[in-house]
N, C-alpha and C positions, 0 to 999 in steps of 0.2 A: 422506140426502135430506130436504129440508124438507117436513114433513107438511102445513104450512099453504099451500104453494104450489098455485096453480090449474093443474090438468092437463087442464082441459076441452078437448075433449068427453069425456075419460076420467073416469069416475065415481070417487069416493073408494074404493069397494069394489074396482074394477078395479086402481087404483093400489096399494092395500094388498096385494091378492093377487099382483100382479106382483113385489112386493118380498119375498114370503114365501120362506122357505127350503125349503118343501115343493114338490116338483115338481107334485103333484096340484093344489094351489091355484093355481099359476102356469098350469097347463093350463086350469083353469076360467076364469081371467082371459082367456086367449087365446081361448077360445070366445066370451066376451062381446065381445071386440074384433072378432072375425070377424063377429058379428051386427051390431055397430055400423057397421062399414065397409060391410057389405052394404046397410044402409039408406042410407048416403051415396052408394053407387053407384047405387042405385035412384033417388035424388033428383038424381043427376048433380052432387053437391056436391063438386067437386074441391078446393075450398079446405079443407074439413074433412078430406078424405082426406089431403091433404098435411100438415095440421096434426097429425093422428094419427101419421103416419109420422115426422114431425120430432120429435114428443114422445118416441115410443118410441126413436128413434135417439139424440137428444141427452141426454135425461133418464134413460134406462134402459140401452140397449145400450152407451153410452160412459160410463156412470157409474163412480164409484170403488168402489161397493159391488158385490161379486160376485153377490149374489142379484138385485140390480137389473139387472145385465147379463144374467143368465140370463132374467129376465122380459122384458127388451127383445128378446132374440133370439126367444123364442117368440111374442112379440107381433108382431114384423115378419113372421114366417112366417104368422101368422094373417091379417095384412093382405093378404099375397100370395094366400092361398087365397080370401079374400073378393073380391079384385079380379078373379080369374080371368084372362080374356084381356086385361083392361085393365091388368094388372100391368106390362105392358111400358112403360106410360107413366111408371112410377115406379121402374123397376128400379135406376137409379143410386142413388136415396135408400134403396132397400131393401138393395142389395148392399153398399155401402161400409161401413156400420157392422158388418155381419156379418164381412166380410173383416178388419176391424180386430181383431176378437175371435180370429181365427186365430193371432194373435201373443201371446195371453194366457198368462200363466204357469200358470194353472189348467188342468189337462188336461181336467177335466169341462166347463169352460166352452168349451174348444176343440171338445170333442165336440158340445156343444149348438149351437155355431156351424156345424158341419158339417151337423147335423140341420136347422137353420133354412134354410141355403142350399140344401140338397137340396129342401126343400119349395118354396122360391122358384123354383128352376130348373125343378122338375117342373111347376109351373103355367105358367111363362112359355115354356118350350120354346125354340123357335127365336128368340124375342125376345131371349134372352140373348146371342146371338152377337156383337152389337156390343160386349159387355162381356167377350168370351172371354179376352182377354189378361190382365185382372186376375183372372179366375177361374182361369185356368191357372197364373198366378204364385202364387196362394194355395194351389192344390192341390199344386203342385210342392214347396212347403215342408212341407205336411202329409204328403206321401208319405214323408218322412224323420222323421216324428214318433216319438219314443221310446215313446209310449203306444199299446198295441195297439188300444184302443177307438177312439182318435182316428184311427189308421191305417185301421181297419176302416170307420169312418164316411166317411173321405175316399175310400176305394175305391168305396163305393156312389155317392157323388157323382161320382167320376171316370167310372164306367160310364154313369151317366145323361148326363153331358156328351158322352161319346163317341157315345152313341146319337143325341143331338141333332145333332151334327156330321155323322154319317153320313147322317142323313135329309135334311139341309139342302143346298141348292145356293147358299147365300149366305155361305159361310164366307170370311172375309177372310184369305187365306193370306199376302198381301204384308205386312200389318201384324204377322202372327204370327211370321214368320221371324226378325226380330231378337231377339225374346224366346226363341225356340227355340235360336238360335245361342248366346245367353248362358247359358241353363240347361243346355245339353248338356255344358258343361265342369264340371258338378258332380262332386265326388269321392265323394259319398254313394251307396252302392249302391242304396238304395231310390229316390232321386231319379233315378238313372240308369235304373232299371227303369221308372219312371214315364215318362221321356222316350222310351225305346225303344218302350214300348207305344203312345204317342201317334203316333210316326212310323209304326209299323205300321198304325195306324188310318187316318191321313191317306193313306198310300200305297195303301190298299185302296179309297179313295173314287174312283170314275171321274172325277168332275168336278174333282178336285183334282190338279194336275200338280206334284207335289213334286220331280220330276226337274229342273225348271228351277232349283230352289234348292238342288240337291245340293251345289254348291261351298261353300255357306254352312255346311253341317253335316257334310260328309264327314270333316274332320279330327277333329271331336268324336266321330263314330261310331267311328273307328279308336282313339281313346283309350279309349272305353268297351269296345272289344273286348279291351283289356288288363286289364279288371277281374278281381279275384281270385275273384269269384263265378262258378261254373260256369254257373249258370242265365242270368245276365246276358250272359255271353260267348256262350252259345248263342243267346239272343234277338238279340243284335247281329249274329251270323253270319247269321241268317235275314234280318234287315233288309238287310244288305249284299248278300246273295244275291238278294233281290227287286229291289233297285236295279240290280244287274248284269244281271239278266234283262231288265229294262225298257230298259237301255242297249243291249243287243244287238238288241232289237226296234225301237228308234227311235234309231239312231245319229245320224241327221241333226239331231236336236233336242238333242243332248248338247253341253255346254260342256266339251269335252275339255281345251282349253288351260288353263281356269281351275282344273282339278283335277290337272294334271300334276305340279306341284311338291309338292302335298299327298301324292301317292303316292310321290314321290321320298323325302320325309322318312320315311314309315313303312316304306319298303322297306329302310331302314337301321337299324331298331329292333332291339333284342336279343330282343324277344318273338317266339318262333317263329310263333305264330298270326297276329299282326299282320303280320309280315314276309311270310309265305306269302300271306295274303289280299291285301295291297297288291301283291305281285308278280303275283298272278293278275289283279288289276285292271289293272296296268301292261301285262301281256301282251295283254289284250283291247283296251286303249286303243290300243296300237301297231298292232294288226291292224285295228281298226275305224276309227281316225282317220287312219292312214297318215302322210302327210307333215306333217300338222298337229303331230305330235309332234317333228319335227326340231329346232325351236328350243330344245327342252328336252333335247337329246341329251346334253349334258355332265352334267347332273344325273342323268339316267337311267343313264348309264354309271358315274357315281360310286356309284350304289346297286347296280347289277347286277353289275359286274365282280368285287367281292370275293366274291359269292355263288357264283361259278363254281368257287371253290377249296374249297367246303364238302365235308366227308366224308359218309359214308353216314348219319350221324345227322341230317343236314339234306338228305337226298337230294331230297325233294319241292321244297324251295326252290331247290336247285341246278338241277333240271330245268326249272322254270318260268323261272328267271333265264336259262338257256341259250336258251330259246325267245324271250324278250324281246330278248336280245342279237342273235340271228340275224335276228329280224324287223326290228329297228332298222337293222341293217346293210344289209338289202335296200332300205331306203328311200333310201339314197344311190345316186344314178345319175350317169352321165356328164353329164347335163343340169345337175348342180349345179356343174360346173367352170366356170371363166371362159371366155367365148366366144372371146376373143382371147388371143393369146400375150402374156404379160407382157414388159416391157422387159428386155433382157439385164442380168444382174447385180442385178435387183431382189430385195431380201430382206426388206423390211419387211412384217410381217403386217398385213392390213387390220383395223382395229378394227370389231367388229360394231356396227351402229347400236343405239341405246338401245331401240328398240321391238322389235328382233328377239330379244334375250335379256333378258327383264324382270329388273329388279333383284332381284325376289323369288327368282329362280333361284339367286342366290348364297346366299341363306338356306337354300334347300331342299337344295342339294347341299353347302353348307358349305365349298366350296373343294375343291381337288384331293385333299386327304387323306381325303375321304369323311366328315368330321365334319359335323354339322349342328346347328342351334339349333332345337329343337322345343319350346321352352317356351311353351306356350299356356295360361296360367293362366286367362285370362278370355275368350279367343277368338282367332281367327286372322284376320289381315288378308290376305284372298285377293286376289292380283293379278288384274288384268283385262288379258288380251292383246287387243290391238286387232284385232278381227275376223280372227283368225288363220285361221279356217275359210274365209273368203272370199278373203283376200289371198293372192297367190302366196308360197310359202314359200321363203326363201333360206337355204341352208346356210352357216353361219359356223363356220369350223373352229377359231378361236382357243380357245374354251372346250373343245372336244373334244380338241384336241391337248394342251392343258394337263393335262387329266385323264389322258389316255393316258400322257403323259410322266411324270406324278407316280406313277402305278401301276407303271410300268416301273422307275422309280428306287427304289421301295420294296423293299428286299431281303427284307423279312418277308412280302411278298405271296406267295400260293400259285402253284404252277407253272401250273395251268390258267388262272388269271387272267392271268399273264404271256403265255401262249400266245394268249389271247383279245385282249389288247392288241396283240400283234404282228400278229394277223390283221386287226384293225381298221386298223392303220397300212398294211398291205399293200393292203387293200381301198380305202382312201382314196387311196393312190398310184396304184392302177389306175383308179379312177373319177374322181378329181379331181386329176390330177397337177399342174396349173398352180397351184392353190391350195395344195397340199401342199408344193410346193418352196419356198414362202415360209417354211415352218417347218422346212425340212431342217437348217439350221445349228444350230437349238436341239435337234433330235432326234438329230443325228449322234453326239455324244459318248456319250449313253446307249445308243444302239444298238451302238456299239463296246464299251461296257462290258458289255453283255448277253452278249457272246461268251464271257465268263468264267462264265456260268451253269452250274449243276451238271447241268441237264437237257439231254439231246441234243435233245429235241423243241423246247425253247425256242430253242436255238442254230440249229436248222434253220429255224424261222420267222423268227428274227432275220436269218439269212443271206438268206432270201427277200426281206425288206424291203430290206436293204442292196443286194442284187443289182438290185432294181427301181429303187432310187435311182440306181445306177450305170449303168443301161442305158436309163432312160426318156428319150425325146426331149425331154420337158419340162424336163429338167435340163441341157440344153445351153445354155451361156451363153458369152459372150466372156470374162467374168471369173468364175472359179469361186468368188470370194469368199475369205474367210479359210479357211485350211486346217483350222483347229482351232476347236472351241468353247471356252468359257471355261476348261474344265478340261483341254484338250488342246492347249495352245500348243506350238509347235515348240521343242524344246530341243536338237536336234541339227541341224547344218547339212545332214547327209546326207538329211534328211527333207523338204527343200524341193523343190518341183516342179522337175525339171530343165528346162533350156532346150531348145527344140526342136532346136537344132543338136547334132550328135553327130559325134565323130571316127570315123565308121564305116569299115568295111573295104570295104563294097560301096556301090553307088549308092543313096542313101536320099533322093534328091530327091523332093519331093512329099509327104513325111510331115510332119505338123504336130502339135505337142503330143505326145500319146501316140502313139508309133509302133506301127503294127500292119500286118499284111499286108493288101494290097488285097482278099484273098479273105475276110477276116474282118470282122464288123460293128464299126463304130467306137463305142466307149463315149462317154458324155457327159462333161461337165466334172467330175462327181463321181467318176468311176471312178478316176482317178489319185489323187485325194484319199483315197479309200477305201483303195487299196493302200498309200499312205504311212502312214496312221494304223493300218492293220492290222499292218504291219511294226513300227511304233513300239510297238504294244501287245505284240507278241511280244518285242520287245527289253526292255521294262520288266517283263514277266511271263514269265519263262522257263518256269515251270511250265505256263502256258497253251500255249506252243509245244510242250512235250514231250507233254502229255496230250491236247490238243485240236487242235494245229496241223495235223497231217495230215488230221484229220476236216474241219476248217474249209476247208482249201484244196481238198480233193477235192470237197466240196459246192459250193464256188464254181465249180469247173471244170464242174460239171453245170449250174449256174444261169446262168453267164456263158460267155464264150469262153475256153477254156483257154489258147490261144495268147496272147491279150491279157494274161491274168493272169501267166503266166510271163515274158512280154516286159516288162511293167511292173515286176514285182518285181526282175527282173534289172537293169533300169535303175536302180532305187532303191538296190539293194544295191551297185551299182558305186560309189556315192558315200557309202557307209556308212563312218563314221569308227571305229566300234566293230568292229575287225577280227575279234575273237573271235565276236561275234554274227553278223557277216557269214558267217564260216566255218560256224557252227552252222546258220544259216538256209539256206545253200546246200546243206549236207548234207541237211537236211530236205526241201528242194524236189527235190533229186536223187532221194532215196528215193521220194518221191511220184511223180515222173516215171517212174521205172523199174518201180514195183510196182503202181500203181493201175490198175484196170480202166477207171476213168473217163477215163484219158489214153491209151487205146489209139490213137485217131486221131492225137493229137499225136505219139506215138512213131513211128507209121508215117510221118508227115510228115517227121520228123527222120531217119528211117532211111536214106533215099536221097540227100537233099540235091540233088534234081533241079531244083528251082525256085529262082528268086531269093528268093522269100519264105522258103522253108525255110532257105536259106543265111543269109539276114538274121537269122532267129531263132536259128540256131546260133551265129552270131558274137556276138549279144547275150547269149545264155546263157553262152557260153564266157568272156566277159570277167568276168562275175560268179562263174562257177564256179571261176575261178582262185584265189578265196579259199580253196579246199580242193583240194589237189593230187589226191587220190584220186578225188573226184567229177569233176574235170576229165577224168581218164583214162576214167572210166565213161561220160562224155558222148561222148568220142571213140569208145568201143566201140559205143555206141548208134547213132552216126551213121556208123559204119564207117570212121572216119578212123584206120585202124590204124597207118599210118606215123607220123602225128603223135602217136598214143598212145605209140608206141615212143620217139619223140624226147622226150616228156615224162618217161617213166620213166627215160630216161638222165639227165635233170636231177635226179632224186630223189637221186642221189648227193651233190648239193651241199646238200640240205636237211637240216634237223635231224630225225633219225628218233627219234620219241618213241613211247611206249607207245600213245598215242591214234592216232598215225599208223599203226602196225602193226595196231591194232584195225580201222581203216577199210579197210586192205588186206585183212584177213581177211574183212570183210563183203562186199567187192567180189568176192572169190573165191566166197563163198557165193552171191552174186547171179548170177555167171556160170553156176552150176549150176541156176539157176531157169529156168522156161519162157520168161521174157522174152528170154533170150539163146539160145534154141534155134537161131536162124539163125546166131549166131556160132559155136556149137559145130559146126554142120554145115559151116561154112566151113573148119574145120580139116582137112576131107577134101581140100580143094583147096589143097594145099601150094604149088603153083606160083604161084597168083594171090594168095595171102594170106601171104606170108612175114613181113610186119611184124606181123601178128596173132600169129603164133606167137612171134616175137621179144618182142613186148610181154608175152605171157603168161609167157614164160621170165624176163623182167625182173621181173615180179611175184613169180615163184617165188624169184628170187634175193634179193628184199627180205625175204621171210618167214623167220622162224626155223623150226626144226624143230617144227612144230605140226600140228594136225589139218587146218588150211587148206593148209599146205604139202603134206601127204600127198594131200589131195584134188586140188589142182592138178597135182601131180606125176603122179598116176594118170591124170588127163585128158590130159596132154601125152604120156604114154607110148602113148596110143592114136593119136597122130598118125602117119600112114603116111609112109614114106620120109623120115625126118628129115634124111638127108644132102643132100637137094635144097635145103635151106635156104641153103646157101652157094654155089649156082650163080650165074653171072653173068646167066643168062637170067631168073632170078627177080627180079633188081633192075630189069630193064627192063619187067617186066609191071606194069601199072597196077592198083592195088586196085579192086575193084568200086565202092567208094564214091567214086572219083575218075575218072569217065568223062570222055572228051575233050569230049563234047557238053555237060557241065555247066559253069556259070559257075565260074571259078576263085576260090579263097579264098587270101588271103595268109597261109599257115601260118607263115611266118617271123616275120611281125609278131605273130601270135597267140602264138608261143613267147616273143617278147620281152616281150609283155604279161604272160605267166605269170611270167617271171623277175622282172619289176618288182613284181608283186603279192606274190610270195613274199618278196622282199627287204623289203618293207614289214612283212610279218608277222614276219620275222626281227628287224627293228629293234625292233618293239614288244616281242617276247619278251626281247630283250637289255635294253631299258629296264626292263622289269619285274624281270628278274633282277638288274640293277644296283641297283634300289631295294631289293630283298630283301637283297642282300649288304650294302648300306649299313646297313640296319636290324639285320642280324646283327652287324656290327661295333660298332654302338652298344650292343647288348646285352652284347657281350663286354667293352667298355670299362666 
């Protein structure tokens, strides 16, 4: 510093003392400056006051010499003390040089800057509030200062400033929020602690409504919640808890929509505390805001659904996520569906308008795979939904269905999540069927694929969804659309929808499309499509048919009309080109028909063949059952067509008797001994009226080798009374009970011809296979 320079009105002694390295001498100079400024105040000499402050600022506080800077700081503090209440007129000039010293490399000088600013603020009190942002900015940096003395000094100044803010009603929250939003993303734990403490203070002031600006800082708070410091995490928990209490008290003033995606992001984090807290907030938001949250359903589901599969280690998160899921589901009502029926054959999904699903939602949910981009290094750009609370909320299913479809397609996803997805789909088909059927073609393949799931619970829910699709009136269209999704294109001609015309044995006029009895409910356009694709899946996955086939078909018979299911499957199998699969499938259907308690009513319907409908069903089943000779006989036993059963068994002599064939005869004998055929066994007592039943059973006996089944049937037939009556002429004239005169007649001769025709096809296929095998054997020998 130039000693010859004029620093008036500061005397040379004051100047010399301010530059001294000893604190005591600088303090004496400060007292002289205070006395000098008091005189100027008394004289109302503002020019000299400004000159003194400017000199201390420019020539000392901002000097290159460290001792001069220390002298300038204490001198400015002395000016503030001397000015008293009038210091507010000069605060800008007093504060700015001090704040500059906060960045000084010398820790002692930073400490003196804290001390000087403390004295300035203490005198000015409420007058410093217009300069709060610069003060807060400076303090936020000192909060992370490595020097403990500096940190201690900044804490004293921080407490003083908090007291001033608490006392005042002139705090400018609007201008402060941008700075708070910026500083809240600091990674320094001391700076974070400083931020949290200030939010707590502002939240406690009655005149300051920080809740209005919560969307600006909520993301930062959740990031602080993930701090490594236990104390900071605890403080942040308290802050978030206070905010949530206030939200519950004043839900009408809360900007739920602006915070929805922030919660979605943090519900997907790997930090358990953050995830649990965000999920609790989400639960409250859904319950308090109600339908306001519907536009964000896809993001919410992306976050919530994976949590439902958590184990007991994350039991709390799982329980809260389940409440969120249930609460969100309840928000969807029939009013969300389209008011008018869509045009027949319409399949295109309506795109949601831009303002219904904000673009930020894509960032929050990150897409159907549940990933999200939560990199907020310097802040978060919070979307603003346009008056969602006031405007009517429209449910747009595109995003929701995409998320559900993606989670159902993910084989790595947990069982409970898959069940929840299927419950959602079922709920949407119940509440909004018209909208949902626009998405059915995209959902259908994955729903069929889910039938191969390992869990019975998943399959049950999946079948409920498929049954609802197949039976809902909203699915009835003139054109059912393509039968298969992109992964399920028809590869076999037998799986095309059959034409309505049928070479029936009975009068079938009046039936259209899928033929069913007039007494049964008609399924919609998707029912036949479902049956076709289900059989196709059984054909391509034989293990599915063996392990889960009976379970799936039995459940479908409970959910839908059993007669329609068997009628349609028989229709489709009649056109099946893979004869081996047709035989296997018919055998499976026959076993289900004969043994399942779910089909008790259908068995009773077939037992007497008294009505046109039951005879129509019998003829339909019979034609497909012909793919398997033994099952055809069992169907005749079930329907009490004993004479025709005997005629069929007579034809067995022309068939190729294989081990598999004999095994099926063996199983039929076992079935005859089951409760299902109790009525048949009792009819053996009436030899006169049931001669062909006994002949048919003897025919089976003659087919069997000497085995346990042979012994079983032989012992049963030995119990038949008066066997000599079997050859009487009177017995030939007696009509079997199953063929009463008042029942509509069935052309059994034509049925027998059809049986022979089908069996000839099977024989040709076996011979072709055998010929190819012999040809290969000859090639090997050569």
